[in-house]
N, C-alpha and C positions, 0 to 999 in steps of 0.2 A: 374401588376409585382410588386413582393415584394423583395427588395434588403435587404438582411439578412447578418449581419457580427456577428461572434463569437470571442470574444477576450479570448483566452486560455492563463491565466496569471498565474505566480507564486507569491502567496502573502507571505509576510514574516509574520510569525506567530504572532499574536497578536498586530502587528503594524497597526493599523486602518489609522492613518494619514499619514502614510508612503505609505501605499497601495494605498490610495485615490488619493495622488499626482502622483502615477504611472499611474493610470486609467486616470487622467488628461492629461498625455501624449499621450495616446490612443485618447482622445477627440481632441486634436490638431492635430492629424495624420488624423482625418476624414474630417478637414476642405478642404483639397484638393482632397478628395475622388471624383471619377467620375465614376459612380453616387455616391451620399452620401448615406448611409444606411437607411433605413426606420427604422429599429430596430437593436440594438446592445444587444448582449445577453453575460452574463457572468456566471461563474459556480455557484454552491452552495458555501456559506460562502466565496465569491471571496474577500473580503477586510479584513478578520481576519485571515484566515486558519480553518481549520476544527477541527482538535483534540485540541481544546482549554480547555476541562475539566471545571474545575471551573472558568475558565477565562471567560465563557459565561456571566456571571454577570457583568463583567467589560467591555465587548465589545458590548453587545446588545444595539440596537439603536431602538427608535420608527420609523415607516414608515416615518412619518413627518420630522424626524430630518435627515435621511437618504436621503431624496427627497431634503431637504434644501442643504445639502453638495453636492450632485449632480449637482443642479441647479447652485451652485456657482461655480463648475468645469466647467460646461457647458458655462456659461457667460464669464469665463476667457480665455476659449479656443476660443471663438467667432465661436462656431461649429454651423453647421446648426441644424436645429430642427431634432429631431429622438426621438423613443422610446427606453427604457432600460429596459432590465429585468436581474436582477441579485438576487442571494441567500444572505441572511444576516441572523444573529442571532438578533432577534426582542424582544422588550419589547411591549407588548399589553395587556392592561388592567390588569397591575400588574403582568402579567405572561410571562415566556420566551418561544419563539418559535423558531424553525429553519424555516426560511420563505423565500418567494420570492417576490420581489417588482416588479411591473410593473408600470412604469411612463413615461410620455410625458415631453421631456426637450426642451425649448425653443417654440416659437410660441405662437398664443393667447390661444392655448387649453391646456397648460402646466399643469401638475397636476399628481397626484397619480390615476393610472387607476384601479389597482386592487393588492391586497396582498392574496398570497396563503400560508397557514400554512402546512407545512409537515404533513401528516396524519400518516404514517408508521414509527416509529422511530426505527431503528435497535438497538437491545441491545442483541447483541450476538458476538461471536469472539473478534474482535478488537473493535466493536462499544459498546458505553454505553450511547446512546443518552438519553434515558428515565431518567437517573439520573439527567440530567442537562436541559432539555427542555420539554414542554408539547406538545401533539399531537394536531394537528388541526383535525376538524371533518366534511370538505365538500371541494368539489372541484366543480368548475364552470367555464364556458367560460364566455368571456368578450368581449366587442366590442372595437375595435381600429379605426383608421383613415384608416386602409388599409384592414381592414376585422376582422374576429372573430377569437379568440385565447384562448388558456388555458395553464396555466403553472402549472407543477407539480415538487417535489423535490426528486430526487434521488430514495430512494426504493419505493415512491409511483408508479414509473412506473413498478416496478417488481409484482405488483398485478394489474392483468389486469382489474379488474373492476373499477380502477381509471381513467385510460385513456379511457375506454369505456364509462363513464359518461361524460367525457369532450367532446367525440365526439358526443355522443347523444345530448349534449347541443350546438351543432353546431359550434365547434371549427374547424376552417380549417388548423390551425399551432398548434400543441401541442409542447410546449418547455420544456424540461426536463434540470433542473440545478442539477449538480451532482458533489459530492466528493467522488468518489469510488476507494479506494486504489486497486492497482494492486495485483492480485494473479496468480499464475501458470506460469511455465515456459516450459511446454511441448513442445517437438519438432514438427514441422509442423503445428502448430496452425496457420492458416492463416486467415487473414481477406478476404473480398471479392476482394480486390485488389492484393492478393498474398503476402503481408508483414505477417512476423511473429510477432505476438503481444502477450501480455499476456492473459492468458485463459479467465480471467474475462472480458477484454476488448471485446474479441470475443463474449462472451454472452451478453454483452451490444449490440453490433451491431446487433444480431439477435433479442434481445428483441425490440430494435427501429424499425427494419425492420417489426417485427410482428404487432406492434401498427399500422405503417403507412399502411401497406398492408391490414390489416383487416378492417381498418375504413375508407380508402381513404382520409388520411390527410397527411399534411406534419409533418414531426418530426425533432426538432433540439435538439441535444444532447450537452450541454455545460459542458466539462469536467475540473475539476481542474487539475494543473500540479505542480510538485515538489514532496519534501519529507518532511514528518512531522515524527520525532522520528524514522526514519526507514521505515516507510509506505510510498511508492511511489505511487503518483496521476500520472497516465500515461499519460494525455492528451488525444488524439485520438478523439477529438469532431467529431461529424457526423451531417450531415443533410441528410434526407431520403425523397424520394418523394412518392407520394400516391398510387405508385404501389408497393411500398417496395425497390426501388433500391436506391442504395447509390449515391447521388449527389455530397458529398465532404466529406472529412476527414482530421482531424487536424493530425499534425505529433505527434510522441511518445516522450514524456518526453521533449518536447521543447515548449517555448512560441510561439504563433502564432495569427494572425488575419485572421480567416477564412471567405473568402466570398463567397456567392452564391446568384443568383437571382432566386426566385420562380414565376413560373406561376399558380396563383391561379385559373386560368380558367380550369387547368388539373383536379381539384378535381371533377367537375360534369362529365366530359368525363369518368374518371376512376370509378367513382361511378355507372354509367349508365352500365359500362361493367362488374362491380363486385358489384352488389347492396348488398353487406353484412351488411352494416349499417342499410340500409332500413330494410332489413329482420329482423334483430335484434330488430329494433324499433318496428316493427308489433307484434313480437312474445313476447317480453320482458314481457308485463303485465301478460301473461299467465304464463310464467316461474316463475315469481315472487310470483304469486298466489299459483302455486305449491310448490315453496320452503319454503312459509310461514307456509304451513300446515304439513311439514314434521318435525319428530322428530330432534331437534338440529337446526331447521330452525329459522328464525325470530320471529315466534309465538310458535312454537312446539305444535300445535293444533292437528295434526294428526299423528297416528302411523300406517304405512303400513305393518308392521311385521304380519305375521299370529298370531292370537292368542291375538293381540293388546298388547304384552309385550313391554316394553321400549327396545330400540336397545343398546346393550352394546358394547363399543369399544373393538374389538378384539386386543390381544396383538401383535404388530409388531415385527416380527423377524429380527435380524440385517441382511443386505445384505451380501451375501458371497463375500469374496474379490476375484478378479480375480486371477487366478493361474498364478504364474510367468512362463514365457517361452512360454506362448500362445499368442504371438504376441503384448502384452502390457507390457512395462517395466515401473513400477509405480515411478521409481527415475529417468528415462530419462529425460534430459533437453535439450532445444535448447541453445546450447553454445553461439551463436552469440547475441540473445536475452539477455542472462545472462550477457555477457560482457557489452552490451550497459546499461542495467539495473544498474550493480554495478558501472560502471564508473560514469554515472550521480548521482548515491547515493553518491559516494564519492565527486563528484565536489559540489554537492548541499550541503551536510551535512558540510564539511570540511569548505567551504567558506561562503555560505549564512547562514548556521545553526548555525556554530561556531565562525565564524568571523576570521578564519585563512587562510593564503595563503600557509603556509608550513605544512608538516606532516613528521613525524619520525616513523619507526618501527624497531622491532628487526627482524633481518633476520636470521633465523637459519640454512639454507641449506636445509630444508624441503619443501615439495610442498605447504603447506598452506601459509606460509609467502612469498614464490616466487609468488605465485598467487597474494597475496594482493599487493606486490611490482609492478607487471606487471599493474594492475589496477589502482593504486595510480599514477604511472609513466604517465599513459595516460590521467588520470582525471586532475592532477595538473600541469603536465610537469616535466620531469627528474631533472630539476634544483632546483625544490621545494621539493625534496623528499630525505630524508637521512635515509639510512640503517645502523643500529648497528649490528656488529658482538660481541658477548658477550661469548667468550668461558671461560669454568673452565678447571682445569687442565686434567680432564679425558675426555673432549670432544674429539669427533673424528676428525681427521684431515680432512676427508672429508667434514664435516660439514662447516668448514671455506672455503675449497676449492669450494664447491657447492654455498654457499652464494656469494662468489667472482664471480662465473660465472654469477649469476643473475646481480650483480653490473656492471659487464662489459658489458652484454647484453643491459642494459638499460641506461647506461650512467648516473646513479644517484650518488649521493654523499654518502660517507661512513665514517663510524668510527669503529675501533676495540678497545673494551674495555675489558681488561682481569679482571675477577672478581675473581679470585683465592683467591688473598691476602684478599679481604673483606671477602668471604665466609670462608675460613679457619680462619681468625681473629675472626670471631664469634664463629666457632665451638671451637676454643681452649678457649674460655670464658666460654663454656656452662660447667654445673657440670658433665656431662656424654658424652660419644662418640655417637652422633646420629648414626642411622641406615641409609642405602642407600636411604630409603624412605624420612626420615627427611632431609638428604643433598640435595635431589633433590627439595624439598620445599624451602630450603634455597636458592639455586641457582636460582630458579623461581622468588622468591620475590626480590632477588638482581638484576636480570635483570630488573624487573619491576622498581626498585628504579632508575636504570641506565637510562632506557627509559623516565620516568618521569622528571629526572633531565635534560636530554639533551633536552627534550621538552621546559623546561623553559629557558634553555641556548640559544636554536635556534629559540624560538617563533613557535615551530612546534607543531601540534595536535599528540598525539600518535594514532597509528592504531593498532587494535587487529587482531590476525591472525587466532583464533580458529574455529574450524568448529563445526557444529551441532551435530555430532556424539559424539565428545569428551566432548560437553557441556551437552548433555543429558545423557552420561554414566559417568559424574562427573570425567572425566579424564583431569584435570586441577588442578592447586594450587589456592585455594580461594584468593582472593585479590593479585593475581600475574598475570598470564598470561590470564585470563579474565577481566582485570581491565581496559583495555584501553577504552575510551569513544565512540570511532565509529569501528565497527567491518563489513566489507563487507561480510565476509562468515559464520556468526553465524547461518544463515538459510539454509545452504547447507550441506548436507550429504558428508563424506569424499570421497565417489565414485564420486559424482558430482562434487567436487574441482577437482578431477582428470580429469574428462571429459572437465571442463573448462579449466584446466591447457594444456591439448593437444591443444586445441583450439587457446589459447593465445600464444603458442610457448615456453612454459616453457622448459628448457633442459631436454632431455628424461632421462638422469641420475638420475635427481631429481625425476621424476615422477614414475620411476621404482623401486626404492630403498625402502626396507621395511620402513615404518614410525617408528620412534623411539623418545623418549624424550631424547635420548643421554646422560644419566646418569650413566648407568651401561654398561659395555661391554657386547655386545652380547644381549642387551634388545631390546625388540621390543614392539609396542603398541599392535599388535594383540596377543603376546605371553602373555602380561599382562591380555588381555580380555579373552583369552581362546577361541576366536572366530574370524574369519575374518571379515574385514570392510565391505565386500560385504554381507555377511549374517547379521551381526548387523544392517547395514543400512536399509536393507528389513524388519528385524524384528522390529525395531523402527518405521519405516513408518506404518506398520499395527497396532502396539499398539497405536500410536498417533491419528490414525484414528478410535479408538474405538473398535477394534475387540478382541475378548477373546482368550486366548491362544490356545485353542482347534482348533479354525479355523486356527490360523496360523500354528500350526502344520501340519494340513491338506495339507499345501501348499509345504511340504516337509522338513520342518526343524524338528530337534529332540525336544522332550520335554525339555531336559537339555538346549539346546541352547536358547530356548524361554524363560526359567525361569532364565537363566543366565542374559540375556539382561533386562527382566523385574525387576530383583532384582536391579541391578545396577540403572537402571532408577528411580525406586521408592525410593531407599535409598539415592539419591543425590539431591533430590528437593531442600534442603536447601542451596546447593552451588550456585544455580541460583537465589537466592534471596538476598534482602539487609538485613542487621541485623533486628531481630524480636525486636519491641519497644513495651513497655508496653503502652496501649492507655488509658489514664486516663482523656481526655478531649474531647471536640466537635471540636477541631482544630488540631488534630494529622495529622503530616505530611504524605502524602500519603494515608491517611485513610479519612481524611475530608477535609483537605486542599490539593486541587489537582492542580497541575500545571504541564504540559508536559515539558520534558527536553528542548525543544527547544522554549519554551514560552517567 
């Protein structure tokens, strides 16, 4: 029987010593464990955080240095002997790697057992690993006091060959240490236990089950938890049995010590019933010989095409987007999962990431700022949130009234700051009379001045309220309403914000009213766009997923609607970037000198 524990922890970015001390607390908690664990598993980059970019060079340790630190912790905790598996940034042979250490702590056989260096380094989407670390080139099982095991790191598990090699090498347990940010808010995305989880986490569950069930091995998946620069690591660690059944799950977005006892005698029974690994082992040499002789294979020696011509790669056509209204709403979200995700994001980002206990936001009376107020009040507590009403002389009376509805509903603090004199004073000092658009920009920037001043006065972090649609269409004032350092709604389209507002209980009068910047009488957002939010959101969704205009038109939009959205998207990239700086050195900020915002 193997007693396994997975410590699902939230490291503080870049704070190796602090995170190590917190691991010491886990060690001390194991002193009274009954039974004590045979092996303790932590996630990828468990002591530094994952997205450290150029900080890898500062945080990398040799395996020997890490082992010494862990041994010191173990002795101080007076914990029983156990094996530990955890991911870390490693300095090995003058090179940097994303690695996993396996070591025995305590007892006469204490020492390093194995180091696995991540083979597949994701460098796409939000990932940029190949810029900062080098790949490993092998995977192997290793012997322990309790059996034979293998460890792989995150994307290694997504390439089926890697766990297959580990299983063929005799592994009874395959440990996957991972730091995989959550993606996907689809409704009804259930794990095997019936809980709605991020889409990416469901895929991880199926991947782990597939590895275990195909090879007749136990699989332990240790996931990072917490937020780094807005990217949420969901936790949800797993242990899967050799038949592919889920034995234990960690909670979502929370720290946890997941314990499970594994019966290694189950493996031969399962493999006798489903001899898939044995079949693979007997057929593999023939398959490898065949692959080696194919064009594009390891040797490329043979060409089976008629006439012996080299096989060319046919151009792949982009997939057709699913038609709207045919049972799949591409913009649908699970509102409860979204609520939980964003509340945890605010709680983590404001307090752990930025060191604040209070927050402040501008409450306009619209649905976006109302939703942020509801989320922040839950995340931080109503007494830790201050809402600012910032009217200009032409602001609608309803805006003030609707903002007050939210303040009263949540019981949060509030201030009303009239910006008319400040804006009009500036207007009076200008050489000409600004048009309504310029006046709107002046109001937006004055409101941001007020927000940041009250932030300094109250010791409260400013919260942003802009949604994804506004950001993509450039419908905001640069260095004004998109300037707040933390924004929970920036990756939700307007229609998704409305769905979340319904779930949160935002007053219906706020949800139902036409969105407006409230700068000109009768002005509305959709009137300015020339297209509804529902259509704009759908078109933006398909554009951002790489579909050409013609395929989007085929979904039922007019060519003018698609072009209108595309033009606004393409012409406003500059508004979503920091100022362009002339790069004249090898240490240019955000080009060569790379440090994440929460480092």
